[in-house]
N, CA, C and O of each residue as an XYZ file, in Angstrom:
932
protein
N       0.830     -1.205      0.000
C       0.000      0.000      0.000
C       0.869      1.262      0.000
O       0.633      2.202     -0.760
N       1.893      1.254      0.887
C       2.770      2.421      0.929
C       3.514      2.608     -0.392
O       3.738      3.728     -0.850
N       3.887      1.476     -0.985
C       4.606      1.570     -2.259
C       3.713      2.162     -3.351
O       4.165      2.959     -4.174
N       2.432      1.757     -3.345
C       1.487      2.313     -4.330
C       1.328      3.823     -4.126
O       1.285      4.586     -5.091
N       1.243      4.244     -2.861
C       1.132      5.677     -2.584
C       2.379      6.419     -3.044
O       2.313      7.530     -3.569
N       3.519      5.767     -2.829
C       4.782      6.376     -3.267
C       4.805      6.559     -4.786
O       5.182      7.612     -5.300
N       4.379      5.473     -5.503
C       4.356      5.561     -6.963
C       3.366      6.622     -7.435
O       3.651      7.375     -8.365
N       2.200      6.677     -6.789
C       1.196      7.685     -7.172
C       1.750      9.093     -6.987
O       1.602      9.959     -7.850
N       2.393      9.299     -5.840
C       2.978     10.610     -5.601
C       4.113     10.920     -6.549
O       4.253     12.051     -7.014
N       4.922      9.920     -6.835
C       6.055     10.104     -7.748
C       5.582     10.512     -9.137
O       6.104     11.454     -9.734
N       4.567      9.775     -9.651
C       4.075     10.082    -10.994
C       3.353     11.429    -11.026
O       3.411     12.138    -12.032
N       2.683     11.782     -9.947
C       2.004     13.080     -9.889
C       3.013     14.214     -9.930
O       2.819     15.202    -10.639
N       4.099     14.069     -9.163
C       5.137     15.088     -9.168
C       5.835     15.166    -10.508
O       6.172     16.253    -10.978
N       6.056     14.006    -11.130
C       6.693     13.984    -12.444
C       5.829     14.696    -13.480
O       6.326     15.468    -14.299
N       4.518     14.419    -13.428
C       3.599     15.065    -14.368
C       3.589     16.570    -14.158
O       3.581     17.336    -15.122
N       3.591     17.002    -12.883
C       3.607     18.437    -12.587
C       4.888     19.082    -13.094
O       4.866     20.181    -13.648
N       6.015     18.383    -12.898
C       7.295     18.906    -13.373
C       7.295     19.075    -14.887
O       7.801     20.067    -15.412
N       6.724     18.099    -15.582
C       6.661     18.175    -17.048
C       5.798     19.341    -17.480
O       6.163     20.084    -18.391
N       4.644     19.509    -16.827
C       3.747     20.616    -17.181
C       4.408     21.963    -16.948
O       4.295     22.870    -17.773
N       5.105     22.092    -15.815
C       5.792     23.354    -15.529
C       6.918     23.605    -16.514
O       7.157     24.744    -16.914
N       7.606     22.549    -16.905
C       8.697     22.701    -17.875
C       8.160     23.144    -19.223
O       8.739     24.018    -19.868
N       7.051     22.546    -19.655
C       6.438     22.922    -20.936
C       5.967     24.364    -20.894
O       6.167     25.125    -21.840
N       5.329     24.734    -19.768
C       4.858     26.118    -19.632
C       6.021     27.088    -19.661
O       5.941     28.148    -20.282
N       7.116     26.720    -18.982
C       8.292     27.586    -18.980
C       8.877     27.753    -20.354
O       9.286     28.852    -20.729
N       8.924     26.661    -21.121
C       9.445     26.734    -22.479
C       8.554     27.585    -23.359
O       9.043     28.311    -24.225
N       7.228     27.501    -23.141
C       6.287     28.275    -23.952
C       6.465     29.769    -23.720
O       6.264     30.576    -24.628
N       6.853     30.140    -22.469
C       7.008     31.547    -22.138
C       8.438     32.039    -22.310
O       8.708     33.225    -22.122
N       9.355     31.150    -22.663
C      10.751     31.538    -22.805
C      10.945     32.437    -24.018
O      10.275     32.280    -25.039
N      11.864     33.375    -23.891
C      12.174     34.258    -25.012
C      13.080     33.537    -25.999
O      13.829     32.641    -25.611
N      13.020     33.917    -27.266
C      13.979     33.363    -28.236
C      15.406     33.739    -27.844
O      15.634     34.732    -27.152
N      16.331     32.952    -28.284
C      17.731     33.225    -27.981
C      18.130     34.609    -28.493
O      17.800     34.985    -29.618
N      18.829     35.345    -27.672
C      19.282     36.679    -28.059
C      18.398     37.798    -27.560
O      18.731     38.970    -27.739
N      17.255     37.460    -26.925
C      16.323     38.470    -26.415
C      16.290     38.443    -24.888
O      16.513     37.405    -24.265
N      16.007     39.611    -24.298
C      15.923     39.725    -22.837
C      14.778     40.657    -22.471
O      14.295     41.428    -23.300
N      14.354     40.571    -21.218
C      13.438     41.565    -20.649
C      14.286     42.719    -20.122
O      15.221     42.508    -19.350
N      13.958     43.925    -20.538
C      14.801     45.070    -20.193
C      14.895     45.285    -18.687
O      15.954     45.668    -18.189
N      13.812     45.047    -17.952
C      13.846     45.290    -16.509
C      14.807     44.351    -15.790
O      15.188     44.616    -14.650
N      15.202     43.260    -16.437
C      16.200     42.376    -15.838
C      17.621     42.918    -16.039
O      18.547     42.522    -15.332
N      17.780     43.814    -16.996
C      19.078     44.448    -17.255
C      19.149     45.812    -16.568
O      20.196     46.199    -16.050
N      18.029     46.537    -16.569
C      17.935     47.842    -15.900
C      16.753     47.771    -14.932
O      15.638     48.133    -15.307
N      16.968     47.317    -13.707
C      15.852     47.085    -12.780
C      14.995     48.311    -12.490
O      13.806     48.166    -12.206
N      15.563     49.516    -12.553
C      14.822     50.724    -12.200
C      14.288     51.479    -13.414
O      13.862     52.625    -13.275
N      14.299     50.878    -14.583
C      13.778     51.558    -15.769
C      12.261     51.688    -15.666
O      11.592     50.796    -15.144
N      11.726     52.786    -16.159
C      10.282     53.014    -16.153
C       9.693     52.516    -17.470
O      10.230     52.787    -18.544
N       8.595     51.791    -17.375
C       7.975     51.211    -18.569
C       6.515     51.613    -18.632
O       5.767     51.420    -17.674
N       6.114     52.169    -19.757
C       4.724     52.558    -20.034
C       4.383     52.009    -21.414
O       4.325     52.758    -22.390
N       4.159     50.710    -21.491
C       3.995     50.040    -22.776
C       2.625     50.403    -23.355
O       1.610     49.806    -22.996
N       2.611     51.379    -24.242
C       1.361     51.959    -24.714
C       0.483     50.989    -25.505
O      -0.742     51.103    -25.478
N       1.094     50.046    -26.203
C       0.269     49.165    -27.037
C      -0.353     48.024    -26.249
O      -1.138     47.247    -26.793
N      -0.009     47.919    -24.978
C      -0.713     47.002    -24.091
C      -1.950     47.680    -23.505
O      -2.812     47.015    -22.929
N      -2.037     48.987    -23.649
C      -3.132     49.776    -23.089
C      -4.043     50.286    -24.213
O      -3.879     49.909    -25.373
N      -4.998     51.142    -23.856
C      -5.853     51.790    -24.856
C      -5.344     53.194    -25.156
O      -5.916     53.894    -25.992
N      -4.270     53.614    -24.480
C      -3.708     54.953    -24.687
C      -2.729     54.923    -25.861
O      -1.519     55.058    -25.683
N      -3.277     54.744    -27.056
C      -2.471     54.717    -28.275
C      -3.332     55.168    -29.445
O      -4.536     55.366    -29.281
N      -2.744     55.332    -30.610
C      -3.465     55.921    -31.745
C      -4.591     55.039    -32.277
O      -5.468     55.533    -32.987
N      -4.589     53.757    -31.955
C      -5.683     52.867    -32.357
C      -6.837     52.969    -31.370
O      -8.002     52.908    -31.764
N      -6.514     53.125    -30.082
C      -7.554     53.255    -29.068
C      -7.953     51.953    -28.413
O      -8.980     51.886    -27.739
N      -7.143     50.902    -28.604
C      -7.419     49.608    -27.988
C      -6.107     48.846    -27.836
O      -5.105     49.189    -28.463
N      -6.120     47.804    -26.994
C      -4.906     47.005    -26.857
C      -4.579     46.339    -28.187
O      -5.462     45.835    -28.882
N      -3.298     46.347    -28.526
C      -2.857     45.858    -29.822
C      -2.560     44.361    -29.765
O      -2.036     43.852    -28.774
N      -2.905     43.671    -30.849
C      -2.689     42.232    -30.920
C      -1.214     41.888    -30.711
O      -0.324     42.572    -31.218
N      -0.978     40.823    -29.961
C       0.384     40.379    -29.706
C       0.965     40.883    -28.404
O       2.013     40.407    -27.969
N       0.294     41.851    -27.768
C       0.751     42.374    -26.483
C      -0.075     41.719    -25.375
O      -1.177     42.169    -25.062
N       0.469     40.655    -24.789
C      -0.236     39.890    -23.770
C       0.161     40.295    -22.352
O      -0.467     39.864    -21.385
N       1.184     41.108    -22.226
C       1.652     41.593    -20.923
C       2.455     42.871    -21.150
O       3.005     43.070    -22.233
N       2.529     43.738    -20.140
C       3.289     44.988    -20.287
C       4.774     44.765    -20.032
O       5.347     45.344    -19.109
N       5.389     43.928    -20.853
C       6.805     43.587    -20.712
C       7.602     44.230    -21.841
O       7.140     44.308    -22.980
N       8.787     44.681    -21.511
C       9.661     45.330    -22.489
C      10.720     44.334    -22.925
O      11.626     44.012    -22.156
N      10.615     43.840    -24.159
C      11.515     42.831    -24.705
C      12.406     43.466    -25.762
O      11.936     44.225    -26.608
N      13.705     43.147    -25.706
C      14.664     43.694    -26.662
C      15.791     42.693    -26.880
O      15.938     41.735    -26.121
N      16.580     42.922    -27.916
C      17.782     42.115    -28.064
C      18.764     42.482    -26.945
O      18.719     43.582    -26.393
N      19.639     41.547    -26.630
C      20.608     41.768    -25.557
C      21.463     43.000    -25.831
O      21.791     43.752    -24.913
N      21.820     43.201    -27.093
C      22.690     44.323    -27.451
C      22.029     45.662    -27.160
O      22.678     46.586    -26.670
N      20.746     45.767    -27.461
C      20.032     47.020    -27.194
C      19.891     47.249    -25.697
O      20.092     48.364    -25.215
N      19.547     46.204    -24.964
C      19.382     46.336    -23.520
C      20.676     46.828    -22.865
O      20.640     47.680    -21.977
N      21.797     46.300    -23.297
C      23.075     46.709    -22.725
C      23.391     48.165    -23.091
O      23.907     48.914    -22.262
N      23.082     48.561    -24.323
C      23.317     49.952    -24.729
C      22.432     50.908    -23.929
O      22.881     51.985    -23.537
N      21.185     50.523    -23.687
C      20.278     51.364    -22.902
C      20.724     51.464    -21.445
O      20.526     52.495    -20.802
N      21.319     50.408    -20.930
C      21.850     50.455    -19.574
C      22.907     51.556    -19.447
O      22.980     52.238    -18.425
N      23.715     51.723    -20.482
C      24.744     52.759    -20.472
C      24.123     54.156    -20.565
O      24.620     55.098    -19.947
N      23.037     54.292    -21.336
C      22.332     55.570    -21.393
C      21.767     55.910    -20.018
O      21.880     57.041    -19.545
N      21.159     54.913    -19.388
C      20.591     55.118    -18.053
C      21.669     55.545    -17.058
O      21.426     56.408    -16.214
N      22.840     54.955    -17.151
C      23.942     55.316    -16.253
C      24.390     56.755    -16.465
O      24.761     57.434    -15.508
N      24.361     57.230    -17.714
C      24.732     58.613    -17.993
C      23.719     59.597    -17.412
O      24.082     60.704    -17.015
N      22.453     59.196    -17.363
C      21.395     60.082    -16.874
C      21.298     60.107    -15.350
O      20.912     61.123    -14.772
N      21.638     59.022    -14.710
C      21.418     58.854    -13.278
C      22.027     59.955    -12.407
O      21.355     60.414    -11.483
N      23.270     60.406    -12.654
C      23.843     61.447    -11.784
C      23.055     62.751    -11.782
O      23.219     63.563    -10.871
N      22.209     62.968    -12.774
C      21.435     64.203    -12.882
C      19.996     64.024    -12.409
O      19.158     64.903    -12.609
N      19.714     62.890    -11.784
C      18.353     62.632    -11.314
C      17.395     62.324    -12.438
O      16.185     62.508    -12.298
N      17.929     61.854    -13.561
C      17.115     61.546    -14.731
C      17.179     60.056    -15.044
O      18.047     59.344    -14.539
N      16.273     59.598    -15.866
C      16.264     58.203    -16.280
C      15.452     58.013    -17.537
O      14.953     58.979    -18.116
N      15.317     56.775    -17.962
C      14.597     56.447    -19.186
C      13.194     55.925    -18.893
O      12.946     55.288    -17.869
N      12.300     56.208    -19.808
C      10.947     55.644    -19.783
C      10.664     55.059    -21.160
O      10.852     55.728    -22.176
N      10.212     53.809    -21.191
C      10.021     53.086    -22.443
C       8.546     53.066    -22.830
O       7.687     52.710    -22.024
N       8.263     53.456    -24.082
C       6.904     53.390    -24.629
C       6.670     52.099    -25.425
O       5.595     51.504    -25.352
N       7.675     51.682    -26.175
C       7.553     50.450    -26.947
C       8.944     49.924    -27.262
O       9.913     50.680    -27.340
N       9.019     48.611    -27.441
C      10.307     47.966    -27.713
C      10.094     46.961    -28.851
O       9.664     47.335    -29.942
N      10.399     45.676    -28.590
C      10.087     44.658    -29.594
C       8.584     44.662    -29.848
O       7.782     44.751    -28.918
N       8.220     44.565    -31.123
C       6.806     44.592    -31.533
C       6.555     43.427    -32.489
O       7.152     43.390    -33.565
N       5.694     42.481    -32.134
C       5.462     41.342    -33.029
C       4.798     41.756    -34.337
O       4.092     42.763    -34.382
N       5.017     40.989    -35.397
C       4.451     41.305    -36.697
C       2.921     41.363    -36.648
O       2.304     42.142    -37.374
N       2.317     40.545    -35.798
C       0.860     40.572    -35.689
C       0.362     41.936    -35.212
O      -0.740     42.353    -35.570
N       1.169     42.632    -34.405
C       0.801     43.975    -33.971
C       0.881     44.952    -35.143
O       0.013     45.810    -35.302
N       1.922     44.819    -35.957
C       2.053     45.665    -37.152
C       0.876     45.425    -38.087
O       0.336     46.368    -38.665
N       0.479     44.167    -38.236
C      -0.680     43.848    -39.076
C      -1.944     44.505    -38.537
O      -2.797     44.944    -39.309
N      -2.067     44.573    -37.219
C      -3.200     45.250    -36.584
C      -3.198     46.731    -36.957
O      -4.245     47.286    -37.291
N      -2.033     47.373    -36.901
C      -1.923     48.776    -37.307
C      -2.379     48.973    -38.752
O      -3.110     49.915    -39.058
N      -1.943     48.083    -39.629
C      -2.257     48.207    -41.055
C      -3.762     48.085    -41.274
O      -4.341     48.870    -42.025
N      -4.401     47.111    -40.628
C      -5.854     46.957    -40.767
C      -6.575     48.202    -40.272
O      -7.520     48.683    -40.898
N      -6.106     48.720    -39.126
C      -6.722     49.935    -38.582
C      -6.563     51.108    -39.548
O      -7.512     51.859    -39.768
N      -5.394     51.268    -40.116
C      -5.128     52.406    -41.005
C      -6.002     52.349    -42.262
O      -6.337     53.389    -42.830
N      -6.365     51.162    -42.689
C      -7.201     51.015    -43.882
C      -8.679     51.258    -43.597
O      -9.467     51.453    -44.522
N      -9.054     51.247    -42.327
C     -10.439     51.523    -41.932
C     -10.587     53.023    -41.710
O     -10.367     53.519    -40.606
N     -10.953     53.727    -42.746
C     -10.991     55.193    -42.684
C     -12.137     55.728    -41.825
O     -12.188     56.924    -41.537
N     -13.044     54.864    -41.419
C     -14.161     55.304    -40.591
C     -13.780     55.402    -39.106
O     -14.431     56.114    -38.341
N     -12.746     54.699    -38.715
C     -12.338     54.686    -37.313
C     -11.333     55.812    -37.058
O     -10.135     55.658    -37.293
N     -11.843     56.936    -36.575
C     -10.987     58.095    -36.291
C     -11.144     58.551    -34.835
O     -10.970     59.729    -34.523
N     -11.474     57.606    -33.952
C     -11.763     57.967    -32.558
C     -10.597     58.631    -31.845
O     -10.811     59.406    -30.913
N      -9.337     58.339    -32.272
C      -8.165     58.893    -31.587
C      -7.498     60.018    -32.382
O      -6.391     60.444    -32.052
N      -8.170     60.492    -33.419
C      -7.570     61.501    -34.301
C      -7.196     62.782    -33.562
O      -6.110     63.316    -33.785
N      -8.055     63.282    -32.701
C      -7.797     64.570    -32.058
C      -6.552     64.539    -31.174
O      -5.921     65.574    -30.961
N      -6.199     63.376    -30.665
C      -5.045     63.273    -29.778
C      -3.759     62.935    -30.503
O      -2.695     63.432    -30.133
N      -3.833     62.094    -31.535
C      -2.611     61.557    -32.134
C      -2.317     62.042    -33.559
O      -1.153     62.054    -33.961
N      -3.322     62.438    -34.326
C      -3.037     62.913    -35.682
C      -4.040     63.992    -36.110
O      -4.693     63.844    -37.142
N      -4.170     65.064    -35.342
C      -5.163     66.110    -35.643
C      -4.881     66.869    -36.933
O      -5.803     67.415    -37.538
N      -3.615     66.915    -37.366
C      -3.245     67.712    -38.538
C      -3.196     66.894    -39.824
O      -3.004     67.455    -40.902
N      -3.366     65.580    -39.727
C      -3.189     64.700    -40.884
C      -4.441     63.861    -41.093
O      -5.028     63.359    -40.134
N      -4.842     63.712    -42.340
C      -5.971     62.842    -42.643
C      -5.524     61.384    -42.541
O      -4.405     61.037    -42.919
N      -6.396     60.556    -42.035
C      -6.022     59.161    -41.823
C      -5.598     58.472    -43.118
O      -4.709     57.622    -43.104
N      -6.216     58.827    -44.217
C      -5.874     58.197    -45.500
C      -4.438     58.495    -45.928
O      -3.901     57.824    -46.808
N      -3.813     59.506    -45.304
C      -2.451     59.889    -45.674
C      -1.380     59.294    -44.757
O      -0.194     59.564    -44.949
N      -1.771     58.498    -43.775
C      -0.786     57.964    -42.823
C       0.223     57.042    -43.500
O       1.390     57.019    -43.109
N      -0.209     56.272    -44.518
C       0.721     55.410    -45.252
C       1.688     56.244    -46.086
O       2.904     56.069    -46.001
N       1.144     57.149    -46.888
C       1.977     57.906    -47.830
C       2.984     58.801    -47.108
O       4.054     59.087    -47.645
N       2.651     59.241    -45.899
C       3.564     60.099    -45.145
C       4.492     59.312    -44.223
O       5.272     59.900    -43.474
N       4.410     57.989    -44.278
C       5.378     57.156    -43.583
C       5.121     56.883    -42.115
O       5.999     56.379    -41.415
N       3.922     57.209    -41.636
C       3.639     56.978    -40.220
C       3.184     55.542    -39.948
O       3.349     55.043    -38.835
N       2.623     54.885    -40.941
C       2.209     53.488    -40.846
C       2.836     52.728    -42.011
O       2.842     53.217    -43.140
N       3.362     51.535    -41.741
C       3.963     50.709    -42.794
C       3.699     49.239    -42.492
O       3.368     48.878    -41.363
N       3.847     48.402    -43.502
C       3.571     46.973    -43.340
C       4.716     46.234    -42.665
O       4.545     45.092    -42.238
N       5.871     46.861    -42.562
C       7.007     46.304    -41.842
C       7.540     47.369    -40.890
O       7.525     48.561    -41.195
N       8.012     46.915    -39.730
C       8.542     47.851    -38.741
C       9.883     47.356    -38.222
O      10.073     46.158    -38.009
N      10.805     48.277    -38.021
C      12.095     47.897    -37.441
C      11.925     47.376    -36.019
O      12.784     46.644    -35.527
N      10.838     47.740    -35.353
C      10.577     47.224    -34.008
C      10.501     45.698    -34.006
O      10.874     45.053    -33.025
N      10.022     45.133    -35.095
C       9.816     43.688    -35.170
C      11.136     42.937    -35.246
O      11.170     41.724    -35.040
N      12.210     43.637    -35.535
C      13.545     43.017    -35.541
C      14.167     42.996    -34.140
O      15.202     42.363    -33.931
N      13.545     43.679    -33.193
C      13.952     43.595    -31.801
C      14.985     44.595    -31.338
O      15.372     44.576    -30.169
N      15.451     45.480    -32.228
C      16.516     46.411    -31.845
C      16.125     47.873    -32.025
O      16.986     48.743    -32.163
N      14.814     48.137    -32.023
C      14.319     49.515    -32.075
C      13.569     49.801    -30.787
O      12.873     48.942    -30.246
N      13.726     51.018    -30.312
C      13.139     51.409    -29.029
C      12.441     52.761    -29.164
O      12.938     53.651    -29.854
N      11.295     52.916    -28.508
C      10.608     54.200    -28.376
C      10.699     54.601    -26.912
O      10.303     53.836    -26.033
N      11.217     55.788    -26.646
C      11.466     56.151    -25.251
C      11.552     57.650    -25.055
O      11.575     58.419    -26.015
N      11.599     58.051    -23.799
C      11.791     59.448    -23.441
C      12.622     59.515    -22.172
O      13.057     58.492    -21.644
N      12.838     60.740    -21.688
C      13.584     60.959    -20.453
C      12.614     61.384    -19.355
O      11.692     62.163    -19.597
N      12.827     60.872    -18.156
C      12.028     61.275    -17.007
C      12.920     61.858    -15.929
O      14.097     61.520    -15.814
N      12.324     62.746    -15.142
C      12.992     63.315    -13.976
C      12.457     62.597    -12.743
O      11.245     62.485    -12.558
N      13.369     62.111    -11.899
C      12.968     61.366    -10.714
C      12.867     62.313     -9.517
O      13.826     63.012     -9.190
N      11.702     62.330     -8.868
C      11.523     63.158     -7.676
C      12.078     62.432     -6.455
O      12.402     61.246     -6.521
N      12.184     63.151     -5.344
C      12.687     62.548     -4.102
C      11.741     61.464     -3.590
O      12.147     60.603     -2.809
N      10.473     61.505     -4.031
C       9.503     60.478     -3.638
C       9.529     59.280     -4.573
O       8.751     58.341     -4.405
N      10.427     59.309     -5.564
C      10.526     58.192     -6.493
C       9.538     58.245     -7.649
O       9.360     57.259     -8.363
N       8.898     59.389     -7.833
C       7.936     59.549     -8.929
C       8.685     59.987    -10.191
O       9.529     60.881    -10.143
N       8.367     59.348    -11.315
C       9.016     59.672    -12.584
C       8.137     60.637    -13.376
O       6.996     60.315    -13.707
N       8.665     61.807    -13.676
C       7.924     62.806    -14.445
C       8.595     63.008    -15.795
O       9.787     63.306    -15.874
N       7.827     62.844    -16.836
C       8.386     62.976    -18.178
C       8.840     64.400    -18.444
O       8.142     65.354    -18.099
N      10.010     64.546    -19.059
C      10.399     65.851    -19.580
C       9.515     66.142    -20.779
O       9.354     65.289    -21.651
N       8.939     67.338    -20.834
C       8.037     67.652    -21.945
C       8.840     67.912    -23.206
O       9.665     68.824    -23.250
N       8.597     67.111    -24.229
C       9.349     67.189    -25.476
C       8.640     67.977    -26.573
O       9.082     67.980    -27.722
N       7.563     68.632    -26.229
C       6.858     69.444    -27.219
C       5.684     68.748    -27.859
O       4.715     69.402    -28.244
N       5.747     67.429    -27.984
C       4.616     66.605    -28.428
C       4.628     65.337    -27.591
O       5.618     65.014    -26.934
N       3.520     64.634    -27.627
C       3.476     63.341    -26.979
C       4.048     62.254    -27.870
O       4.408     62.501    -29.021
N       4.127     61.047    -27.325
C       4.555     59.873    -28.079
C       3.516     59.547    -29.151
O       2.312     59.653    -28.918
N       4.000     59.150    -30.328
C       3.142     58.769    -31.458
C       2.249     59.907    -31.935
O       1.145     59.671    -32.425
N       2.726     61.142    -31.792
C       2.000     62.275    -32.360
C       2.433     62.414    -33.807
O       3.567     62.801    -34.088
N       1.520     62.094    -34.737
C       1.847     62.064    -36.163
C       1.781     63.474    -36.724
O       0.710     63.966    -37.080
N       2.938     64.114    -36.798
C       3.006     65.509    -37.217
C       4.451     65.888    -37.485
O       5.353     65.299    -36.890
N       4.701     66.854    -38.362
C       6.071     67.365    -38.525
C       6.652     67.910    -37.223
O       7.871     68.005    -37.083
N       5.791     68.267    -36.272
C       6.271     68.781    -34.992
C       7.030     67.720    -34.200
O       7.756     68.052    -33.263
N       6.872     66.459    -34.563
C       7.566     65.382    -33.860
C       8.963     65.122    -34.394
O       9.691     64.293    -33.848
N       9.344     65.822    -35.456
C      10.707     65.656    -35.964
C      11.699     66.105    -34.892
O      11.475     67.121    -34.235
N      12.794     65.364    -34.707
C      13.761     65.732    -33.659
C      14.284     67.159    -33.759
O      14.578     67.790    -32.744
N      14.400     67.666    -34.988
C      14.981     68.992    -35.196
C      13.940     70.051    -35.548
O      14.285     71.083    -36.125
N      12.677     69.815    -35.212
C      11.629     70.771    -35.556
C      11.883     72.123    -34.873
O      11.979     72.202    -33.648
N      11.989     73.174    -35.678
C      12.362     74.495    -35.170
C      11.203     75.247    -34.545
O      11.402     76.320    -33.975
N       9.990     74.706    -34.642
C       8.852     75.392    -34.030
C       8.774     75.142    -32.523
O       7.986     75.778    -31.824
N       9.588     74.222    -32.033
C       9.589     73.927    -30.603
C      10.252     75.054    -29.806
O      11.124     75.759    -30.314
N       9.829     75.207    -28.566
C      10.461     76.172    -27.668
C      11.879     75.712    -27.354
O      12.173     74.522    -27.465
N      12.767     76.629    -26.962
C      14.161     76.256    -26.680
C      14.303     75.108    -25.679
O      15.168     74.247    -25.846
N      13.470     75.088    -24.653
C      13.585     74.020    -23.647
C      13.310     72.652    -24.259
O      14.012     71.684    -23.966
N      12.281     72.570    -25.114
C      11.945     71.288    -25.749
C      13.021     70.871    -26.752
O      13.350     69.691    -26.865
N      13.563     71.846    -27.477
C      14.639     71.529    -28.423
C      15.869     71.016    -27.679
O      16.539     70.093    -28.143
N      16.165     71.614    -26.525
C      17.319     71.184    -25.737
C      17.118     69.771    -25.189
O      18.054     68.971    -25.172
N      15.916     69.470    -24.749
C      15.646     68.141    -24.188
C      15.657     67.068    -25.262
O      16.122     65.954    -25.021
N      15.158     67.388    -26.430
C      15.251     66.450    -27.549
C      16.709     66.223    -27.923
O      17.119     65.100    -28.218
N      17.487     67.301    -27.906
C      18.906     67.183    -28.247
C      19.642     66.315    -27.231
O      20.515     65.530    -27.602
N      19.298     66.450    -25.959
C      19.907     65.620    -24.923
C      19.639     64.145    -25.204
O      20.556     63.325    -25.154
N      18.386     63.804    -25.498
C      18.037     62.412    -25.783
C      18.771     61.917    -27.022
O      19.325     60.818    -27.022
N      18.775     62.729    -28.082
C      19.447     62.342    -29.318
C      20.950     62.131    -29.094
O      21.529     61.170    -29.600
N      21.567     63.029    -28.340
C      23.014     62.961    -28.119
C      23.402     61.698    -27.360
O      24.359     61.017    -27.728
N      22.662     61.388    -26.305
C      22.978     60.206    -25.510
C      22.741     58.917    -26.293
O      23.533     57.978    -26.210
N      21.659     58.878    -27.046
C      21.362     57.664    -27.805
C      22.396     57.451    -28.908
O      22.826     56.321    -29.138
N      22.795     58.509    -29.585
C      23.840     58.383    -30.611
C      25.159     57.950    -29.982
O      25.879     57.124    -30.543
N      25.474     58.511    -28.816
C      26.720     58.165    -28.120
C      26.830     56.662    -27.885
O      27.924     56.097    -27.927
N      25.695     56.022    -27.639
C      25.711     54.604    -27.306
C      25.222     53.713    -28.455
O      24.725     52.609    -28.236
N      25.375     54.223    -29.686
C      25.235     53.356    -30.840
C      23.902     53.303    -31.528
O      23.643     52.368    -32.285
N      23.036     54.283    -31.292
C      21.715     54.277    -31.914
C      21.610     55.300    -33.037
O      22.235     56.360    -32.992
N      20.818     54.968    -34.036
C      20.446     55.912    -35.098
C      19.063     56.465    -34.794
O      18.150     55.697    -34.492
N      18.888     57.786    -34.868
C      17.562     58.371    -34.640
C      16.683     58.257    -35.874
O      17.172     58.082    -36.990
N      15.384     58.359    -35.656
C      14.417     58.375    -36.750
C      14.186     59.830    -37.157
O      14.030     60.679    -36.279
N      14.157     60.149    -38.446
C      14.031     61.554    -38.850
C      12.677     62.191    -38.557
O      12.567     63.417    -38.531
N      11.633     61.366    -38.334
C      10.294     61.918    -38.123
C       9.822     61.844    -36.668
O       8.824     62.472    -36.316
N      10.521     61.088    -35.821
C      10.010     60.830    -34.477
C      11.115     61.001    -33.440
O      12.084     60.242    -33.445
N      10.987     61.973    -32.562
C      12.035     62.246    -31.578
C      12.240     61.079    -30.605
O      13.308     60.976    -30.002
N      11.261     60.209    -30.440
C      11.308     59.114    -29.460
C      11.864     57.802    -30.015
O      12.036     56.850    -29.253
N      12.144     57.721    -31.298
C      12.372     56.457    -32.004
C      13.854     56.292    -32.372
O      14.440     57.153    -33.028
N      14.451     55.164    -31.936
C      15.871     54.905    -32.203
C      16.082     53.422    -32.531
O      15.406     52.547    -31.990
N      17.037     53.165    -33.431
C      17.398     51.801    -33.802
C      18.896     51.611    -33.628
O      19.684     52.469    -34.026
N      19.288     50.501    -33.043
C      20.704     50.209    -32.858
C      21.393     50.088    -34.214
O      20.893     49.409    -35.111
N      22.534     50.744    -34.362
C      23.242     50.727    -35.651
C      23.618     49.308    -36.061
O      23.362     48.889    -37.190
N      24.218     48.584    -35.149
C      24.677     47.221    -35.439
C      23.683     46.215    -34.869
O      24.027     45.424    -33.991
N      22.456     46.249    -35.369
C      21.436     45.355    -34.832
C      21.736     43.906    -35.223
O      22.182     43.652    -36.342
N      21.498     42.956    -34.319
C      21.881     41.565    -34.577
C      21.008     40.830    -35.576
O      21.442     39.836    -36.158
N      19.761     41.308    -35.792
C      18.843     40.605    -36.708
C      18.287     41.587    -37.744
O      17.081     41.835    -37.766
N      19.139     42.144    -38.595
C      18.703     43.209    -39.511
C      17.706     42.765    -40.572
O      17.033     43.604    -41.169
N      17.598     41.472    -40.815
C      16.713     40.982    -41.882
C      15.632     40.043    -41.372
O      14.962     39.383    -42.167
N      15.453     39.973    -40.057
C      14.484     39.040    -39.484
C      13.362     39.800    -38.797
O      13.608     40.675    -37.967
N      12.128     39.460    -39.149
C      10.947     40.079    -38.554
C      10.236     39.017    -37.718
O       9.659     38.072    -38.258
N      10.282     39.182    -36.399
C       9.767     38.184    -35.475
C       8.271     38.365    -35.218
O       7.712     39.437    -35.452
N       7.636     37.300    -34.735
C       6.205     37.381    -34.440
C       5.834     36.709    -33.122
O       4.651     36.458    -32.889
N       6.785     36.413    -32.261
C       6.414     35.847    -30.967
C       5.750     36.933    -30.128
O       6.143     38.097    -30.214
N       4.745     36.577    -29.315
C       4.004     37.601    -28.572
C       4.820     38.191    -27.432
O       5.788     37.596    -26.959
N       4.404     39.371    -27.006
C       4.977     40.029    -25.832
C       4.219     39.498    -24.618
O       3.021     39.736    -24.463
N       4.940     38.773    -23.759
C       4.279     38.214    -22.555
C       5.298     37.968    -21.455
O       4.938     37.503    -20.373
């Protein structure tokens, strides 16, 4: 009787171990990718496409958790940017990182639905939705899907540990010429803060995007021709 109980318990534990191992493998990142908070524990993350606070107005497909996933090379470069900011009471805040292809496909479907303009006043008040493709704000492929592009800003840390974004003149994903890093219509303070972000990111190996002050891609990205589709979780 005791032996039967032992075998029952043994097989039950073995089955549980197998299930946990399978679940762990299902949630494991592909080789070469990391969660940014494991490299920079104090980084601030506001993953907009996991929320409804984005130009579509709903959670985007492929975002199953508010996790910031990047290639190891990008995470290490961002750690160095964070170290440069820390002595001044500043730090990084991430809006988006790795983006699965299914999320890009969601953007494309949304952009083709010209009737859905619920977020126009906040994100693209100066541009007609039908022009988002031709003006380069929406595309069928994104460098984010290669894992080495990051959308981010700078925050000021208060003594209470609250992170306050430096105002850059526009919000994230504001589709307008005003979002260009070198837009001269910005006030001097906003131009200086954009320049600070651009300077630090370039120093640590990133190329800026000409239309978006928040958007950077690692120069020597490890997967320049691969577009991934594993979910963010």
